[in-house]
All heavy atoms as a GROMACS GRO file, in nm:
protein
  645
    1MET      N    1   6.643   8.915   6.413
    1MET     CA    2   6.520   8.990   6.402
    1MET      C    3   6.518   9.079   6.278
    1MET      O    4   6.414   9.098   6.219
    1MET     CB    5   6.497   9.076   6.528
    1MET     CG    6   6.468   8.997   6.650
    1MET     SD    7   6.308   8.918   6.630
    1MET     CE    8   6.281   8.862   6.792
    2GLN      N    9   6.630   9.131   6.237
    2GLN     CA   10   6.632   9.216   6.120
    2GLN      C   11   6.595   9.139   5.994
    2GLN      O   12   6.530   9.192   5.907
    2GLN     CB   13   6.770   9.279   6.102
    2GLN     CG   14   6.797   9.390   6.200
    2GLN     CD   15   6.932   9.452   6.174
    2GLN    OE1   16   7.024   9.384   6.130
    2GLN    NE2   17   6.944   9.580   6.202
    3VAL      N   18   6.636   9.014   5.988
    3VAL     CA   19   6.603   8.933   5.870
    3VAL      C   20   6.452   8.917   5.859
    3VAL      O   21   6.395   8.932   5.752
    3VAL     CB   22   6.673   8.795   5.878
    3VAL    CG1   23   6.626   8.706   5.765
    3VAL    CG2   24   6.824   8.813   5.876
    4THR      N   25   6.387   8.891   5.972
    4THR     CA   26   6.242   8.874   5.971
    4THR      C   27   6.173   9.003   5.927
    4THR      O   28   6.084   9.000   5.843
    4THR     CB   29   6.192   8.833   6.110
    4THR    OG1   30   6.261   8.716   6.150
    4THR    CG2   31   6.043   8.806   6.109
    5SER      N   32   6.215   9.117   5.980
    5SER     CA   33   6.148   9.241   5.942
    5SER      C   34   6.177   9.277   5.796
    5SER      O   35   6.090   9.327   5.726
    5SER     CB   36   6.188   9.355   6.034
    5SER     OG   37   6.327   9.381   6.022
    6ALA      N   38   6.300   9.251   5.749
    6ALA     CA   39   6.332   9.278   5.609
    6ALA      C   40   6.249   9.188   5.518
    6ALA      O   41   6.198   9.231   5.415
    6ALA     CB   42   6.481   9.257   5.583
    7PHE      N   43   6.234   9.062   5.557
    7PHE     CA   44   6.153   8.968   5.480
    7PHE      C   45   6.008   9.014   5.477
    7PHE      O   46   5.944   9.016   5.372
    7PHE     CB   47   6.163   8.828   5.541
    7PHE     CG   48   6.083   8.725   5.469
    7PHE    CD1   49   6.132   8.663   5.356
    7PHE    CD2   50   5.956   8.689   5.514
    7PHE    CE1   51   6.058   8.568   5.288
    7PHE    CE2   52   5.882   8.595   5.447
    7PHE     CZ   53   5.932   8.534   5.334
    8SER      N   54   5.958   9.056   5.592
    8SER     CA   55   5.819   9.102   5.600
    8SER      C   56   5.795   9.224   5.513
    8SER      O   57   5.693   9.235   5.446
    8SER     CB   58   5.782   9.134   5.745
    8SER     OG   59   5.788   9.019   5.824
    9GLN      N   60   5.890   9.317   5.512
    9GLN     CA   61   5.875   9.436   5.430
    9GLN      C   62   5.883   9.402   5.282
    9GLN      O   63   5.808   9.455   5.201
    9GLN     CB   64   5.983   9.538   5.465
    9GLN     CG   65   5.962   9.602   5.599
    9GLN     CD   66   6.077   9.695   5.637
    9GLN    OE1   67   6.179   9.698   5.570
    9GLN    NE2   68   6.059   9.768   5.745
   10ALA      N   69   5.974   9.313   5.246
   10ALA     CA   70   5.992   9.278   5.106
   10ALA      C   71   5.869   9.208   5.049
   10ALA      O   72   5.837   9.224   4.932
   10ALA     CB   73   6.115   9.190   5.089
   11PHE      N   74   5.802   9.131   5.130
   11PHE     CA   75   5.689   9.054   5.081
   11PHE      C   76   5.555   9.101   5.135
   11PHE      O   77   5.456   9.031   5.126
   11PHE     CB   78   5.709   8.905   5.112
   11PHE     CG   79   5.822   8.845   5.034
   11PHE    CD1   80   5.946   8.828   5.092
   11PHE    CD2   81   5.806   8.811   4.902
   11PHE    CE1   82   6.051   8.775   5.019
   11PHE    CE2   83   5.910   8.758   4.828
   11PHE     CZ   84   6.033   8.740   4.888
   12ASN      N   85   5.550   9.222   5.192
   12ASN     CA   86   5.425   9.280   5.243
   12ASN      C   87   5.350   9.183   5.333
   12ASN      O   88   5.231   9.160   5.317
   12ASN     CB   89   5.334   9.325   5.128
   12ASN     CG   90   5.395   9.437   5.048
   12ASN    OD1   91   5.459   9.524   5.102
   12ASN    ND2   92   5.376   9.433   4.917
   13MET      N   93   5.421   9.126   5.428
   13MET     CA   94   5.360   9.025   5.514
   13MET      C   95   5.264   9.087   5.615
   13MET      O   96   5.191   9.017   5.682
   13MET     CB   97   5.469   8.946   5.588
   13MET     CG   98   5.561   8.868   5.497
   13MET     SD   99   5.480   8.738   5.406
   13MET     CE  100   5.462   8.618   5.535
   14GLY      N  101   5.261   9.221   5.629
   14GLY     CA  102   5.173   9.285   5.725
   14GLY      C  103   5.027   9.276   5.683
   14GLY      O  104   4.938   9.284   5.765
   15GLU      N  105   5.000   9.260   5.557
   15GLU     CA  106   4.862   9.254   5.508
   15GLU      C  107   4.830   9.113   5.459
   15GLU      O  108   4.918   9.041   5.412
   15GLU     CB  109   4.841   9.355   5.396
   15GLU     CG  110   4.930   9.330   5.275
   15GLU     CD  111   4.916   9.435   5.167
   15GLU    OE1  112   4.972   9.543   5.184
   15GLU    OE2  113   4.848   9.406   5.068
   16GLN      N  114   4.707   9.076   5.471
   16GLN     CA  115   4.663   8.945   5.423
   16GLN      C  116   4.625   8.957   5.276
   16GLN      O  117   4.536   9.035   5.242
   16GLN     CB  118   4.543   8.895   5.504
   16GLN     CG  119   4.576   8.864   5.647
   16GLN     CD  120   4.665   8.741   5.657
   16GLN    OE1  121   4.655   8.648   5.579
   16GLN    NE2  122   4.752   8.740   5.756
   17ARG      N  123   4.696   8.885   5.190
   17ARG     CA  124   4.666   8.886   5.047
   17ARG      C  125   4.655   8.743   4.998
   17ARG      O  126   4.722   8.654   5.047
   17ARG     CB  127   4.780   8.956   4.970
   17ARG     CG  128   4.788   9.102   4.999
   17ARG     CD  129   4.906   9.167   4.936
   17ARG     NE  130   4.923   9.129   4.797
   17ARG     CZ  131   5.015   9.178   4.717
   17ARG    NH1  132   5.099   9.268   4.761
   17ARG    NH2  133   5.025   9.139   4.592
   18THR      N  134   4.572   8.726   4.899
   18THR     CA  135   4.558   8.594   4.839
   18THR      C  136   4.666   8.577   4.733
   18THR      O  137   4.731   8.674   4.690
   18THR     CB  138   4.420   8.577   4.773
   18THR    OG1  139   4.411   8.669   4.664
   18THR    CG2  140   4.308   8.598   4.872
   19LEU      N  141   4.685   8.456   4.690
   19LEU     CA  142   4.781   8.428   4.583
   19LEU      C  143   4.741   8.502   4.456
   19LEU      O  144   4.826   8.558   4.386
   19LEU     CB  145   4.789   8.277   4.556
   19LEU     CG  146   4.882   8.235   4.444
   19LEU    CD1  147   5.026   8.274   4.476
   19LEU    CD2  148   4.872   8.087   4.420
   20GLY      N  149   4.613   8.506   4.426
   20GLY     CA  150   4.564   8.576   4.307
   20GLY      C  151   4.593   8.726   4.313
   20GLY      O  152   4.631   8.786   4.212
   21GLN      N  153   4.577   8.787   4.429
   21GLN     CA  154   4.606   8.929   4.445
   21GLN      C  155   4.755   8.955   4.427
   21GLN      O  156   4.795   9.052   4.364
   21GLN     CB  157   4.560   8.978   4.582
   21GLN     CG  158   4.410   8.981   4.597
   21GLN     CD  159   4.369   9.001   4.741
   21GLN    OE1  160   4.438   8.961   4.834
   21GLN    NE2  161   4.253   9.064   4.760
   22HIS      N  162   4.838   8.869   4.484
   22HIS     CA  163   4.982   8.883   4.470
   22HIS      C  164   5.023   8.867   4.324
   22HIS      O  165   5.102   8.946   4.270
   22HIS     CB  166   5.056   8.782   4.557
   22HIS     CG  167   5.204   8.788   4.543
   22HIS    ND1  168   5.280   8.889   4.594
   22HIS    CD2  169   5.290   8.705   4.479
   22HIS    CE1  170   5.407   8.869   4.563
   22HIS    NE2  171   5.415   8.758   4.493
   23LEU      N  172   4.970   8.766   4.258
   23LEU     CA  173   5.000   8.742   4.117
   23LEU      C  174   4.958   8.862   4.031
   23LEU      O  175   5.033   8.906   3.944
   23LEU     CB  176   4.931   8.615   4.069
   23LEU     CG  177   4.954   8.573   3.925
   23LEU    CD1  178   5.101   8.548   3.899
   23LEU    CD2  179   4.873   8.449   3.893
   24ALA      N  180   4.841   8.917   4.058
   24ALA     CA  181   4.792   9.032   3.981
   24ALA      C  182   4.885   9.152   3.998
   24ALA      O  183   4.921   9.218   3.900
   24ALA     CB  184   4.650   9.068   4.024
   25SER      N  185   4.926   9.180   4.121
   25SER     CA  186   5.013   9.294   4.142
   25SER      C  187   5.150   9.273   4.079
   25SER      O  188   5.210   9.366   4.025
   25SER     CB  189   5.026   9.326   4.292
   25SER     OG  190   5.089   9.221   4.361
   26ARG      N  191   5.202   9.151   4.081
   26ARG     CA  192   5.331   9.122   4.018
   26ARG      C  193   5.321   9.136   3.866
   26ARG      O  194   5.413   9.188   3.802
   26ARG     CB  195   5.380   8.982   4.055
   26ARG     CG  196   5.435   8.971   4.192
   26ARG     CD  197   5.561   9.054   4.213
   26ARG     NE  198   5.669   9.002   4.132
   26ARG     CZ  199   5.760   9.076   4.070
   26ARG    NH1  200   5.757   9.207   4.080
   26ARG    NH2  201   5.854   9.021   3.996
   27LEU      N  202   5.211   9.090   3.808
   27LEU     CA  203   5.194   9.104   3.663
   27LEU      C  204   5.194   9.250   3.622
   27LEU      O  205   5.256   9.288   3.523
   27LEU     CB  206   5.065   9.035   3.618
   27LEU     CG  207   5.066   8.882   3.622
   27LEU    CD1  208   4.925   8.828   3.595
   27LEU    CD2  209   5.165   8.825   3.523
   28VAL      N  210   5.126   9.333   3.699
   28VAL     CA  211   5.122   9.477   3.671
   28VAL      C  212   5.263   9.536   3.686
   28VAL      O  213   5.306   9.616   3.603
   28VAL     CB  214   5.020   9.549   3.763
   28VAL    CG1  215   5.034   9.699   3.752
   28VAL    CG2  216   4.880   9.505   3.728
   29GLU      N  217   5.335   9.497   3.790
   29GLU     CA  218   5.472   9.546   3.811
   29GLU      C  219   5.562   9.510   3.694
   29GLU      O  220   5.652   9.586   3.658
   29GLU     CB  221   5.531   9.488   3.939
   29GLU     CG  222   5.476   9.548   4.066
   29GLU     CD  223   5.530   9.480   4.189
   29GLU    OE1  224   5.625   9.399   4.178
   29GLU    OE2  225   5.477   9.506   4.299
   30LEU      N  226   5.538   9.396   3.632
   30LEU     CA  227   5.619   9.350   3.519
   30LEU      C  228   5.574   9.410   3.387
   30LEU      O  229   5.633   9.384   3.283
   30LEU     CB  230   5.616   9.198   3.511
   30LEU     CG  231   5.683   9.125   3.627
   30LEU    CD1  232   5.654   8.976   3.620
   30LEU    CD2  233   5.833   9.150   3.627
   31GLY      N  234   5.467   9.490   3.388
   31GLY     CA  235   5.422   9.558   3.268
   31GLY      C  236   5.317   9.483   3.187
   31GLY      O  237   5.285   9.522   3.076
   32VAL      N  238   5.262   9.378   3.244
   32VAL     CA  239   5.158   9.301   3.174
   32VAL      C  240   5.028   9.381   3.177
   32VAL      O  241   4.989   9.433   3.281
   32VAL     CB  242   5.138   9.163   3.240
   32VAL    CG1  243   5.021   9.089   3.177
   32VAL    CG2  244   5.266   9.080   3.230
   33GLN      N  245   4.964   9.393   3.063
   33GLN     CA  246   4.835   9.462   3.055
   33GLN      C  247   4.722   9.365   3.022
   33GLN      O  248   4.612   9.378   3.072
   33GLN     CB  249   4.840   9.572   2.950
   33GLN     CG  250   4.938   9.681   2.983
   33GLN     CD  251   4.951   9.782   2.869
   33GLN    OE1  252   4.905   9.758   2.758
   33GLN    NE2  253   5.015   9.893   2.898
   34ASP      N  254   4.749   9.269   2.936
   34ASP     CA  255   4.649   9.172   2.892
   34ASP      C  256   4.695   9.031   2.926
   34ASP      O  257   4.814   9.002   2.920
   34ASP     CB  258   4.628   9.181   2.741
   34ASP     CG  259   4.583   9.318   2.696
   34ASP    OD1  260   4.497   9.377   2.763
   34ASP    OD2  261   4.634   9.366   2.593
   35PHE      N  262   4.599   8.946   2.959
   35PHE     CA  263   4.630   8.804   2.977
   35PHE      C  264   4.517   8.722   2.919
   35PHE      O  265   4.403   8.765   2.914
   35PHE     CB  266   4.657   8.769   3.124
   35PHE     CG  267   4.536   8.779   3.214
   35PHE    CD1  268   4.461   8.667   3.243
   35PHE    CD2  269   4.500   8.900   3.271
   35PHE    CE1  270   4.351   8.674   3.327
   35PHE    CE2  271   4.391   8.910   3.354
   35PHE     CZ  272   4.316   8.797   3.382
   36PHE      N  273   4.552   8.605   2.871
   36PHE     CA  274   4.455   8.514   2.810
   36PHE      C  275   4.409   8.412   2.913
   36PHE      O  276   4.488   8.366   2.995
   36PHE     CB  277   4.518   8.441   2.692
   36PHE     CG  278   4.560   8.533   2.582
   36PHE    CD1  279   4.689   8.582   2.575
   36PHE    CD2  280   4.469   8.572   2.485
   36PHE    CE1  281   4.728   8.667   2.474
   36PHE    CE2  282   4.508   8.658   2.383
   36PHE     CZ  283   4.638   8.706   2.378
   37ALA      N  284   4.282   8.377   2.905
   37ALA     CA  285   4.227   8.280   3.000
   37ALA      C  286   4.123   8.193   2.932
   37ALA      O  287   4.053   8.237   2.841
   37ALA     CB  288   4.165   8.352   3.118
   38VAL      N  289   4.116   8.071   2.979
   38VAL     CA  290   4.010   7.978   2.942
   38VAL      C  291   3.933   7.952   3.072
   38VAL      O  292   3.975   7.871   3.154
   38VAL     CB  293   4.065   7.846   2.884
   38VAL    CG1  294   3.950   7.753   2.847
   38VAL    CG2  295   4.154   7.872   2.764
   39PRO      N  296   3.824   8.027   3.095
   39PRO     CA  297   3.751   8.012   3.220
   39PRO      C  298   3.697   7.870   3.236
   39PRO      O  299   3.647   7.810   3.141
   39PRO     CB  300   3.635   8.112   3.208
   39PRO     CG  301   3.679   8.209   3.104
   39PRO     CD  302   3.765   8.131   3.010
   40GLY      N  303   3.710   7.819   3.356
   40GLY     CA  304   3.660   7.686   3.386
   40GLY      C  305   3.636   7.670   3.535
   40GLY      O  306   3.670   7.758   3.615
   41ASP      N  307   3.580   7.560   3.574
   41ASP     CA  308   3.545   7.536   3.714
   41ASP      C  309   3.663   7.550   3.808
   41ASP      O  310   3.649   7.597   3.920
   41ASP     CB  311   3.484   7.397   3.731
   41ASP     CG  312   3.350   7.384   3.662
   41ASP    OD1  313   3.287   7.489   3.635
   41ASP    OD2  314   3.309   7.271   3.634
   42TYR      N  315   3.781   7.508   3.766
   42TYR     CA  316   3.894   7.502   3.856
   42TYR      C  317   3.972   7.632   3.868
   42TYR      O  318   4.054   7.647   3.957
   42TYR     CB  319   3.990   7.390   3.813
   42TYR     CG  320   3.925   7.255   3.824
   42TYR    CD1  321   3.886   7.186   3.710
   42TYR    CD2  322   3.900   7.199   3.948
   42TYR    CE1  323   3.824   7.062   3.720
   42TYR    CE2  324   3.838   7.075   3.959
   42TYR     CZ  325   3.801   7.009   3.844
   42TYR     OH  326   3.740   6.887   3.855
   43ASN      N  327   3.951   7.729   3.781
   43ASN     CA  328   4.028   7.853   3.789
   43ASN      C  329   3.941   7.978   3.808
   43ASN      O  330   3.992   8.089   3.801
   43ASN     CB  331   4.117   7.868   3.665
   43ASN     CG  332   4.038   7.889   3.538
   43ASN    OD1  333   3.917   7.879   3.534
   43ASN    ND2  334   4.111   7.916   3.431
   44LEU      N  335   3.814   7.963   3.834
   44LEU     CA  336   3.725   8.079   3.845
   44LEU      C  337   3.760   8.169   3.962
   44LEU      O  338   3.755   8.292   3.951
   44LEU     CB  339   3.579   8.035   3.853
   44LEU     CG  340   3.521   7.978   3.725
   44LEU    CD1  341   3.376   7.934   3.746
   44LEU    CD2  342   3.530   8.078   3.611
   45VAL      N  343   3.799   8.111   4.076
   45VAL     CA  344   3.834   8.193   4.192
   45VAL      C  345   3.958   8.276   4.162
   45VAL      O  346   3.962   8.395   4.190
   45VAL     CB  347   3.857   8.104   4.317
   45VAL    CG1  348   3.909   8.186   4.433
   45VAL    CG2  349   3.728   8.033   4.355
   46LEU      N  350   4.058   8.215   4.099
   46LEU     CA  351   4.179   8.288   4.061
   46LEU      C  352   4.147   8.398   3.961
   46LEU      O  353   4.194   8.511   3.975
   46LEU     CB  354   4.284   8.193   4.004
   46LEU     CG  355   4.409   8.259   3.948
   46LEU    CD1  356   4.485   8.334   4.058
   46LEU    CD2  357   4.498   8.157   3.881
   47LEU      N  358   4.067   8.368   3.861
   47LEU     CA  359   4.032   8.468   3.760
   47LEU      C  360   3.955   8.584   3.822
   47LEU      O  361   3.976   8.700   3.785
   47LEU     CB  362   3.952   8.404   3.646
   47LEU     CG  363   4.029   8.304   3.560
   47LEU    CD1  364   3.938   8.245   3.454
   47LEU    CD2  365   4.152   8.367   3.498
   48ASP      N  366   3.868   8.556   3.918
   48ASP     CA  367   3.795   8.663   3.987
   48ASP      C  368   3.892   8.756   4.059
   48ASP      O  369   3.875   8.878   4.058
   48ASP     CB  370   3.696   8.606   4.088
   48ASP     CG  371   3.571   8.551   4.023
   48ASP    OD1  372   3.544   8.587   3.906
   48ASP    OD2  373   3.500   8.473   4.088
   49GLN      N  374   3.995   8.699   4.120
   49GLN     CA  375   4.094   8.782   4.191
   49GLN      C  376   4.177   8.864   4.093
   49GLN      O  377   4.209   8.979   4.120
   49GLN     CB  378   4.183   8.693   4.278
   49GLN     CG  379   4.108   8.631   4.392
   49GLN     CD  380   4.188   8.527   4.466
   49GLN    OE1  381   4.302   8.500   4.434
   49GLN    NE2  382   4.127   8.467   4.567
   50LEU      N  383   4.213   8.806   3.980
   50LEU     CA  384   4.288   8.880   3.879
   50LEU      C  385   4.205   8.993   3.820
   50LEU      O  386   4.257   9.101   3.791
   50LEU     CB  387   4.336   8.786   3.767
   50LEU     CG  388   4.441   8.682   3.805
   50LEU    CD1  389   4.469   8.590   3.687
   50LEU    CD2  390   4.568   8.747   3.854
   51LEU      N  391   4.077   8.971   3.804
   51LEU     CA  392   3.988   9.074   3.747
   51LEU      C  393   3.969   9.194   3.840
   51LEU      O  394   3.930   9.301   3.794
   51LEU     CB  395   3.852   9.014   3.712
   51LEU     CG  396   3.851   8.926   3.587
   51LEU    CD1  397   3.716   8.856   3.574
   51LEU    CD2  398   3.882   9.008   3.464
   52LYS      N  399   3.996   9.177   3.967
   52LYS     CA  400   3.984   9.289   4.061
   52LYS      C  401   4.094   9.393   4.040
   52LYS      O  402   4.081   9.505   4.086
   52LYS     CB  403   3.986   9.238   4.205
   52LYS     CG  404   3.861   9.164   4.244
   52LYS     CD  405   3.868   9.113   4.384
   52LYS     CE  406   3.743   9.032   4.418
   52LYS     NZ  407   3.751   8.974   4.552
   53GLU      N  408   4.200   9.355   3.970
   53GLU     CA  409   4.308   9.449   3.939
   53GLU      C  410   4.268   9.530   3.816
   53GLU      O  411   4.257   9.475   3.706
   53GLU     CB  412   4.439   9.373   3.913
   53GLU     CG  413   4.552   9.460   3.864
   53GLU     CD  414   4.586   9.573   3.958
   53GLU    OE1  415   4.617   9.547   4.075
   53GLU    OE2  416   4.578   9.689   3.912
   54PRO      N  417   4.242   9.660   3.831
   54PRO     CA  418   4.190   9.740   3.719
   54PRO      C  419   4.288   9.756   3.602
   54PRO      O  420   4.246   9.786   3.492
   54PRO     CB  421   4.158   9.875   3.783
   54PRO     CG  422   4.234   9.878   3.910
   54PRO     CD  423   4.255   9.738   3.953
   55LYS      N  424   4.417   9.735   3.626
   55LYS     CA  425   4.516   9.753   3.520
   55LYS      C  426   4.535   9.629   3.434
   55LYS      O  427   4.611   9.631   3.338
   55LYS     CB  428   4.649   9.796   3.580
   55LYS     CG  429   4.642   9.932   3.647
   55LYS     CD  430   4.773   9.969   3.709
   55LYS     CE  431   4.761  10.103   3.779
   55LYS     NZ  432   4.884  10.137   3.851
   56LEU      N  433   4.468   9.520   3.469
   56LEU     CA  434   4.477   9.397   3.391
   56LEU      C  435   4.350   9.377   3.309
   56LEU      O  436   4.240   9.403   3.357
   56LEU     CB  437   4.497   9.275   3.481
   56LEU     CG  438   4.633   9.259   3.546
   56LEU    CD1  439   4.633   9.138   3.639
   56LEU    CD2  440   4.743   9.246   3.442
   57ASN      N  441   4.367   9.329   3.188
   57ASN     CA  442   4.255   9.302   3.098
   57ASN      C  443   4.257   9.154   3.062
   57ASN      O  444   4.355   9.105   3.007
   57ASN     CB  445   4.269   9.388   2.972
   57ASN     CG  446   4.158   9.361   2.874
   57ASN    OD1  447   4.043   9.346   2.912
   57ASN    ND2  448   4.192   9.354   2.747
   58MET      N  449   4.149   9.083   3.094
   58MET     CA  450   4.141   8.941   3.062
   58MET      C  451   4.079   8.922   2.924
   58MET      O  452   3.975   8.979   2.892
   58MET     CB  453   4.057   8.866   3.166
   58MET     CG  454   4.048   8.717   3.138
   58MET     SD  455   3.979   8.619   3.272
   58MET     CE  456   3.811   8.674   3.273
   59ILE      N  457   4.146   8.842   2.843
   59ILE     CA  458   4.096   8.807   2.710
   59ILE      C  459   4.052   8.661   2.718
   59ILE      O  460   4.134   8.572   2.736
   59ILE     CB  461   4.205   8.827   2.603
   59ILE    CG1  462   4.250   8.973   2.601
   59ILE    CG2  463   4.153   8.782   2.467
   59ILE    CD1  464   4.372   8.999   2.517
   60ASN      N  465   3.921   8.640   2.708
   60ASN     CA  466   3.865   8.504   2.718
   60ASN      C  467   3.877   8.431   2.586
   60ASN      O  468   3.855   8.489   2.480
   60ASN     CB  469   3.718   8.509   2.758
   60ASN     CG  470   3.699   8.556   2.900
   60ASN    OD1  471   3.768   8.510   2.990
   60ASN    ND2  472   3.607   8.647   2.921
   61THR      N  473   3.910   8.305   2.594
   61THR     CA  474   3.911   8.218   2.477
   61THR      C  475   3.835   8.092   2.512
   61THR      O  476   3.815   8.061   2.630
   61THR     CB  477   4.054   8.183   2.433
   61THR    OG1  478   4.121   8.115   2.538
   61THR    CG2  479   4.133   8.307   2.395
   62CYS      N  480   3.792   8.019   2.411
   62CYS     CA  481   3.710   7.900   2.438
   62CYS      C  482   3.795   7.775   2.463
   62CYS      O  483   3.747   7.680   2.522
   62CYS     CB  484   3.611   7.876   2.325
   62CYS     SG  485   3.687   7.858   2.164
   63ASN      N  486   3.920   7.775   2.418
   63ASN     CA  487   4.007   7.661   2.445
   63ASN      C  488   4.154   7.702   2.436
   63ASN      O  489   4.187   7.812   2.392
   63ASN     CB  490   3.976   7.543   2.351
   63ASN     CG  491   3.996   7.579   2.206
   63ASN    OD1  492   4.095   7.640   2.167
   63ASN    ND2  493   3.899   7.541   2.122
   64GLU      N  494   4.242   7.612   2.476
   64GLU     CA  495   4.385   7.643   2.481
   64GLU      C  496   4.443   7.667   2.342
   64GLU      O  497   4.533   7.750   2.325
   64GLU     CB  498   4.461   7.530   2.550
   64GLU     CG  499   4.440   7.525   2.700
   64GLU     CD  500   4.309   7.457   2.741
   64GLU    OE1  501   4.236   7.407   2.653
   64GLU    OE2  502   4.280   7.458   2.862
   65LEU      N  503   4.394   7.598   2.242
   65LEU     CA  504   4.446   7.616   2.107
   65LEU      C  505   4.416   7.757   2.055
   65LEU      O  506   4.503   7.822   1.997
   65LEU     CB  507   4.389   7.510   2.012
   65LEU     CG  508   4.444   7.509   1.870
   65LEU    CD1  509   4.595   7.490   1.871
   65LEU    CD2  510   4.378   7.399   1.788
   66SER      N  511   4.296   7.805   2.080
   66SER     CA  512   4.260   7.941   2.039
   66SER      C  513   4.348   8.042   2.112
   66SER      O  514   4.394   8.140   2.053
   66SER     CB  515   4.114   7.971   2.072
   66SER     OG  516   4.029   7.888   1.999
   67LYS      N  517   4.371   8.017   2.240
   67LYS     CA  518   4.454   8.106   2.320
   67LYS      C  519   4.595   8.114   2.261
   67LYS      O  520   4.652   8.222   2.246
   67LYS     CB  521   4.457   8.055   2.463
   67LYS     CG  522   4.538   8.137   2.559
   67LYS     CD  523   4.521   8.089   2.702
   67LYS     CE  524   4.558   7.945   2.720
   67LYS     NZ  525   4.558   7.902   2.859
   68LEU      N  526   4.650   8.002   2.224
   68LEU     CA  527   4.783   7.998   2.166
   68LEU      C  528   4.788   8.072   2.033
   68LEU      O  529   4.879   8.153   2.008
   68LEU     CB  530   4.827   7.853   2.146
   68LEU     CG  531   4.961   7.832   2.077
   68LEU    CD1  532   5.074   7.883   2.163
   68LEU    CD2  533   4.981   7.686   2.044
   69ARG      N  534   4.692   8.048   1.948
   69ARG     CA  535   4.691   8.113   1.816
   69ARG      C  536   4.677   8.264   1.828
   69ARG      O  537   4.744   8.340   1.757
   69ARG     CB  538   4.578   8.056   1.730
   69ARG     CG  539   4.607   7.917   1.681
   69ARG     CD  540   4.497   7.865   1.594
   69ARG     NE  541   4.530   7.732   1.544
   69ARG     CZ  542   4.442   7.649   1.494
   69ARG    NH1  543   4.315   7.685   1.485
   69ARG    NH2  544   4.479   7.531   1.451
   70ILE      N  545   4.591   8.311   1.915
   70ILE     CA  546   4.573   8.454   1.934
   70ILE      C  547   4.700   8.516   1.989
   70ILE      O  548   4.746   8.621   1.943
   70ILE     CB  549   4.452   8.484   2.025
   70ILE    CG1  550   4.322   8.440   1.958
   70ILE    CG2  551   4.446   8.632   2.062
   70ILE    CD1  552   4.203   8.440   2.050
   71GLY      N  553   4.758   8.452   2.088
   71GLY     CA  554   4.882   8.503   2.148
   71GLY      C  555   4.995   8.512   2.048
   71GLY      O  556   5.069   8.611   2.043
   72MET      N  557   5.011   8.410   1.967
   72MET     CA  558   5.117   8.410   1.865
   72MET      C  559   5.091   8.518   1.760
   72MET      O  560   5.183   8.583   1.713
   72MET     CB  561   5.128   8.273   1.799
   72MET     CG  562   5.178   8.164   1.891
   72MET     SD  563   5.345   8.195   1.952
   72MET     CE  564   5.438   8.175   1.802
   73SER      N  565   4.966   8.539   1.724
   73SER     CA  566   4.932   8.642   1.626
   73SER      C  567   4.964   8.781   1.680
   73SER      O  568   5.020   8.864   1.608
   73SER     CB  569   4.784   8.634   1.589
   73SER     OG  570   4.754   8.511   1.530
   74ILE      N  571   4.928   8.806   1.804
   74ILE     CA  572   4.957   8.936   1.864
   74ILE      C  573   5.108   8.958   1.873
   74ILE      O  574   5.158   9.066   1.841
   74ILE     CB  575   4.891   8.947   2.003
   74ILE    CG1  576   4.740   8.957   1.988
   74ILE    CG2  577   4.946   9.066   2.081
   74ILE    CD1  578   4.664   8.951   2.116
   75LEU      N  579   5.181   8.857   1.912
   75LEU     CA  580   5.327   8.869   1.921
   75LEU      C  581   5.388   8.898   1.785
   75LEU      O  582   5.474   8.984   1.770
   75LEU     CB  583   5.386   8.740   1.978
   75LEU     CG  584   5.536   8.737   1.998
   75LEU    CD1  585   5.580   8.845   2.096
   75LEU    CD2  586   5.580   8.601   2.046
   76THR      N  587   5.340   8.831   1.682
   76THR     CA  588   5.390   8.854   1.546
   76THR      C  589   5.360   8.997   1.501
   76THR      O  590   5.447   9.065   1.445
   76THR     CB  591   5.326   8.754   1.447
   76THR    OG1  592   5.356   8.621   1.491
   76THR    CG2  593   5.376   8.774   1.308
   77LEU      N  594   5.240   9.045   1.526
   77LEU     CA  595   5.204   9.182   1.488
   77LEU      C  596   5.289   9.285   1.564
   77LEU      O  597   5.331   9.384   1.505
   77LEU     CB  598   5.056   9.207   1.515
   77LEU     CG  599   4.959   9.134   1.421
   77LEU    CD1  600   4.816   9.150   1.472
   77LEU    CD2  601   4.973   9.185   1.281
   78GLN      N  602   5.314   9.260   1.691
   78GLN     CA  603   5.396   9.354   1.768
   78GLN      C  604   5.539   9.358   1.717
   78GLN      O  605   5.600   9.463   1.711
   78GLN     CB  606   5.394   9.316   1.917
   78GLN     CG  607   5.263   9.345   1.984
   78GLN     CD  608   5.259   9.297   2.128
   78GLN    OE1  609   5.341   9.215   2.170
   78GLN    NE2  610   5.161   9.344   2.203
   79ARG      N  611   5.593   9.244   1.679
   79ARG     CA  612   5.730   9.239   1.626
   79ARG      C  613   5.741   9.311   1.494
   79ARG      O  614   5.839   9.380   1.468
   79ARG     CB  615   5.776   9.095   1.612
   79ARG     CG  616   5.810   9.029   1.741
   79ARG     CD  617   5.865   8.892   1.718
   79ARG     NE  618   5.899   8.829   1.845
   79ARG     CZ  619   5.930   8.703   1.858
   79ARG    NH1  620   5.932   8.624   1.752
   79ARG    NH2  621   5.960   8.653   1.975
   80HIS      N  622   5.641   9.298   1.409
   80HIS     CA  623   5.645   9.363   1.277
   80HIS      C  624   5.617   9.512   1.287
   80HIS      O  625   5.654   9.588   1.198
   80HIS     CB  626   5.547   9.296   1.181
   80HIS     CG  627   5.591   9.160   1.136
   80HIS    ND1  628   5.706   9.140   1.064
   80HIS    CD2  629   5.536   9.038   1.157
   80HIS    CE1  630   5.721   9.011   1.039
   80HIS    NE2  631   5.619   8.946   1.096
   81ALA      N  632   5.550   9.554   1.394
   81ALA     CA  633   5.518   9.696   1.410
   81ALA      C  634   5.641   9.778   1.450
   81ALA      O  635   5.642   9.900   1.433
   81ALA     CB  636   5.409   9.714   1.515
   82LYS      N  637   5.744   9.712   1.501
   82LYS     CA  638   5.864   9.785   1.546
   82LYS      C  639   5.951   9.826   1.432
   82LYS      O  640   5.962   9.782   1.330
   82LYS     CB  641   5.944   9.699   1.643
   82LYS     CG  642   5.871   9.682   1.774
   82LYS     CD  643   5.954   9.602   1.870
   82LYS     CE  644   5.879   9.586   2.001
   82LYS     NZ  645   5.954   9.511   2.096
   0.00000   0.00000   0.00000
């Protein structure tokens, strides 16, 4: 029984959360502030759940290539700023 209660406490099993809500809270815990997204029919529900987290900022791009280029540029600027 202790294993079950420890597992429940570790994973907040007492409350009903969606995968998107869990992912959003984990991203915030890891220090993520911005994330890139290409909105589309298949990920809109997930993006809506991520947007409910006020500490996350979604950066929309029109395609995956743009997302990659922007991400690499930001990473390069952050490395040079140190």
